[in-house]
N, C-alpha and C positions, 0 to 999 in steps of 0.2 A: 867568617860567618856573617850573614846579613843581620842588620839591626832588627830586633823583635819588639813588637808593641802589642799589648792587649787592649782592645777597644771594648768599652763597656757602654751598652745602651741602658740608660737609667730606668729603674723600676721594671715592671713586667709582671705578667700573670695576674695574680689577685691584687697587685699593687699598681693602680693606673697612674700614679703620680698626680700631678696637677691636672685638673679637668676644667674645661671652659666650653660651654655650649655643645657638649657632647664630644669635644676634641680631647683626646687623652695623651698626656705626655709620653707614656710608654710607647705609643705608636710612632710618634714623631721621632723619638730617639732611636728606635730600632731601624727605621727607614734611613735615617741619616748615617748611623754607624755603618750600615752595610755599604752605603755609597762611599763613605770615606775609606773603608777598608779596601774596596776595589781599587781606588786610586793609589793607595799606599802599596798594595801588592804589585801593581803595575810599575811602581817606582823602585821595586826591589826590596821592600820591607817584608819581613816575616810577620804576618798579622794573625793574631788569635783573638777570640771573642769570648766574653762572659756569657753571651746568649745570641742566638741567631733566630730564635722563635719567641713566642709570647709565653715565657716561663718566668717564675719568680725565684730569685735567690737573695739571701740577705746580703747587705754590704760586706759583712765579715766573710761570707762564703766567696764573694767576688775577689776580695783582697787575698784570700787564701789561695784561690785558683791562680792568680797572677804570681804569687810568691812560689808556688809549686812548679809553675811553668818556667820560672826563671827568666821572664821577659825583661827587656831593658827599660821599657817605659809603660806606663798605664795612663790611658786617656778615657775619661768618663764623660759622656754626653748627656746633657739634661736640657730642659726648658724651665725658665724661671716663672714665678708667679708673685702677685702682689695682692694684698687684701681688697683693694679697690680696682676694678677693671679699668683698663685704658688710662691708667695713671702713670705707671712705671714702664719704661721701655729700654731696650739695649742689651748688649752682651757683656758678660763678665766671666772671668776664669778664676777658679779657686785653687789655692795651693796650701800645703801644710805649714810652710814657713816661707819667709821672703829671701831665701838664698838658693843658689845652685841653678842648674840648667832647667829645672822645672819652671822657674820664674821667667827665664828667657823664652821657653816654649809658650807659656801662658801669654806673655806680651806679644809674641809673634802671631799667635792665633787671633788675639783680639784685634791687632792691627789689620790682619787680613779681612776679618769680618767687618771691620769699620769701613773698609773700602767697598764692601758690598752695599752698605747703606745703614748698618746698625750703629746706634750710639755706643761708643766705647766707654763702659763703666769701670774699666780698669781691672787690675789683678787684686784679689782679696785673700787674706790669710784666714783659713778656717782649720785650726788645729784639732778640732773635735770630730771632723767627718771621718768615718771609719775607712772609706776607700782611699783617703789621703794619709791617714794616720797609721794604718796597718800594712800598707804596701811597702815593700822593701826597696822599691825602685822609684825613680822620679815619677810623680803622679800629678795630673791636673784634672780638674772637673770644669767643663765648659758649659755655661748656661747660655744657650743659643736663643736669645730673645725671650720675651714674656709671653706665655701661652694665653694669658688673659688681656693681651693688647692686640687689637684688631690690625694695627699697622704692622706690628712685628710678625703676626701670622701671615699677612698678605705678602710681606717680604720673604718669609720662610718658604711659602708655597711658590711664588712666582720666580724666585731665584734659587731654588733648591739645589740644582746642580752646581751653581757657582758657590754656594755656601759650603757644600761638601768639598769642593776644590780648594776653597779658602782655608778651611781647617787643615786639610792635608798639606797645603803649601806652608802653613805656619809650622807644622811639625817638621816637614822636610827642610825648611829654612833653618830651623834650630839645629838639625843634624848635619847642616852643611851639605845637603843632598839636593837642594833645589837648584837647577841650572840657572845661571845668569846669562845675560845677553850682551853682545857688543863689547863696550869698554869695560864691563864688569868681569869679563872672562879672563882667567889666567890659567897657566898650566897647573895641573893638580898632581901632586906627588903620590905615587902608588906605594904605600908602605909594605905591601905583600911582596912586591918585586924589587923594591929598593932602587927605583930609578924613575925619573919624571916620565909622564905619559907622552910628552912631546919628544918625538924621536930626534928632532934637530936640536935638542937641548945643548946649551953652551956650558963649558966648564966655569964660566964667569957668572953663572946664575946665582941668585940669592934666594934663600928659603925662609919662610915664616910659617908658624903654626896658627891657623885661624880658628878662633873659638866662637865667633858669632858675627852676624851681619844684620844690621838694623836700619830701618828707615828713620827711626827716631834717635836723635843724637843722645838724648838723656839716657836711653836704655843702654847704649854703647858705653857711655861714661860710667854707668853703674857697674857693668861687667868689668870694665877696665879697673875700676877702684877695687873691686872684689879680688881680682887677680893680683894687683899690686900689693894688697894687704898680705898676700901669701908669698910675696917675694918673687912672683913671676914678672919678667920684664915685658909688661903688656903696653901696647900703644894702639891708637886708633888711626886707621887709614881712611881718610875721607875724600879720596880722589875720584869717587864714583857716586852714583845715586844712593849707595849704601854706606853706612858707617861700619867699617869692618874692624872687629877687635882681633888683634894679632899679638902673638907672643914671640919675642926673639927675632934676631936677624942672623942667619947662618949662611956661611959659604960652603958648608959641608953637609951633605945629605944625612949622614949618620947622626950628627949632632941634632939636626932638626927632628929626626925620627925619635931620638931619645927624649927630647922635650915633649913630643906628641904623646909618647907612652906615659910620661909623668902626668900630663894633663888628663889623659883618659882615666888613669888610676884615681885621679882626684874627682872624677865625675863629670868632666867637661866633654862636649862634642867637639871633635877636632877634624881639621883637614889641613894638609900641608900644601901651601901655594908657593909658586916660584915665579920669579921674573928676572930679567937680565939686570945685573948691577951697573 
């Protein structure tokens, strides 16, 4: 079954969210969510939405919808605001606590948006936000620039398509679904068919379970530390432009698949990669 994500456009209906010179947060978030959803759907993700029109639902209703739908992830899109206009700027992503795949997703989204030109304000823990607290799946809330900052708004408008792509890429990268190029490519094991996708695979091939790929070494080290604390044999492969966090070294496909199932049950995104030993 495909990975499923519920996208939430912050605010809506009678709740405009933050407002600046007539610009309303609820409009920016809906437009962006629909663009992100289209990209994710084209990448094979099962996308659902809390809203696709200008309606209002409470945060609790949104969390309940996600739980009832049984989606794998919940991503809420917002615009930030600050008491004084043109003072604060940048992107930040909020999570319920600082552990698990949601943190990796938040970091990846922030990194992608930083490349667009936003200041990266980091990942922040917000345990009292209903859409993060009440959802039963990994959830993140992305603040895509400050709506009362003219520079952030100019960037939001002029590079809108790239922003949607950046957020989608951050999600797909976390799920190990974003294609890599050139030297980053390796054969990917297909757990449904129990054989490598490379038809010329050699019996001497080695298998690893990959749980993350980061541009920032510190993020990779944090995930590795988290896995090692749970007695997973995690290591970092830094032979490409990504720091790839991997678990185990197997010469047997079934052993690699068993480890992948363990990691998935523990809540990690996984993909089995293979190369010649």
